[in-house]
C-alpha positions as CSV (number, residue, x, y, z in Angstrom):
1,X,-98.0,16.8,30.7
2,X,-98.5,14.6,33.7
3,X,-101.0,11.6,34.2
4,X,-104.7,12.7,33.4
5,X,-108.0,10.9,33.6
6,X,-110.3,10.6,30.7
7,X,-113.8,9.4,30.9
8,X,-114.5,6.7,28.2
9,X,-116.6,9.1,26.1
10,X,-113.8,11.8,26.2
11,X,-111.1,9.0,25.3
12,X,-113.3,7.8,22.4
13,X,-113.9,11.4,21.1
14,X,-110.3,12.5,21.5
15,X,-108.4,9.2,20.9
16,X,-105.7,10.9,19.0
17,X,-104.9,13.2,22.0
18,X,-105.2,10.4,24.5
19,X,-102.4,8.5,22.4
20,X,-100.2,11.6,22.2
21,X,-100.4,12.2,25.9
22,X,-99.7,8.6,26.6
23,X,-96.3,9.1,24.9
24,X,-95.4,11.4,27.7
25,X,-97.2,9.9,30.6
26,X,-99.7,7.2,31.4
27,X,-103.1,8.0,30.8
28,X,-106.3,6.8,33.0
29,X,-109.5,5.8,31.3
30,X,-112.3,5.8,33.6
31,X,-115.7,4.3,33.4
32,X,-118.5,5.6,35.7
33,X,-115.8,7.6,37.6
34,X,-113.9,4.4,38.2
35,X,-110.3,3.7,36.9
36,X,-110.9,1.1,34.2
37,X,-107.7,1.0,31.9
38,X,-104.5,2.7,31.5
39,X,-103.0,3.9,28.1
40,X,-99.1,3.7,28.1
41,X,-96.5,4.2,25.7
42,X,-95.4,1.2,23.9
43,X,-91.6,1.6,25.1
44,X,-92.9,1.8,28.7
45,X,-95.2,-1.3,28.2
46,X,-92.2,-3.1,26.8
47,X,-89.8,-2.2,29.5
48,X,-92.5,-3.3,32.2
49,X,-92.8,-6.6,30.4
50,X,-89.0,-7.2,30.3
51,X,-89.0,-6.5,34.1
52,X,-91.7,-9.0,34.7
53,X,-90.0,-11.6,32.7
54,X,-86.7,-11.0,34.5
55,X,-88.2,-11.6,37.8
56,X,-90.2,-14.9,37.0
57,X,-88.1,-18.0,37.4
58,X,-88.1,-20.3,34.3
59,X,-89.7,-23.8,34.7
60,X,-86.3,-25.4,34.5
61,X,-85.1,-23.2,37.4
62,X,-87.9,-24.2,39.6
63,X,-87.3,-28.0,38.7
64,X,-83.5,-27.7,39.5
65,X,-84.4,-26.0,42.8
66,X,-86.2,-29.2,44.1
67,X,-84.0,-31.1,46.5
68,X,-83.1,-34.7,45.2
69,X,-83.5,-36.3,48.5
70,X,-86.8,-37.0,50.7
71,X,-86.6,-33.6,52.7
72,X,-89.2,-31.0,52.6
73,X,-88.5,-27.8,50.8
74,X,-90.2,-24.3,51.0
75,X,-92.6,-23.3,48.1
76,X,-91.5,-20.2,46.2
77,X,-94.1,-17.5,46.3
78,X,-93.7,-16.4,42.8
79,X,-96.2,-15.7,40.0
80,X,-95.9,-18.0,37.3
81,X,-95.1,-16.7,33.8
82,X,-97.6,-16.6,30.8
83,X,-97.3,-19.5,28.3
84,X,-95.4,-18.6,25.2
85,X,-93.1,-15.9,27.0
């Protein structure tokens, strides 16, 4: 089964079916016809989180990249990690 869109009402009424479908492919839940949330398999979610963490520098890496003299340095354009990760 491929990605499917569910209205909030359908998703509520058929939640078990949404969960089973999400194990095969992400499922979009819409509110008033606009995508609101996506239901994904936990393994896919964890894979995405690992990927996100792998791309974010640690605070120590950022500090170590600061030059030790008085010259200017470019600011990295990165998204900061969430606390506790």
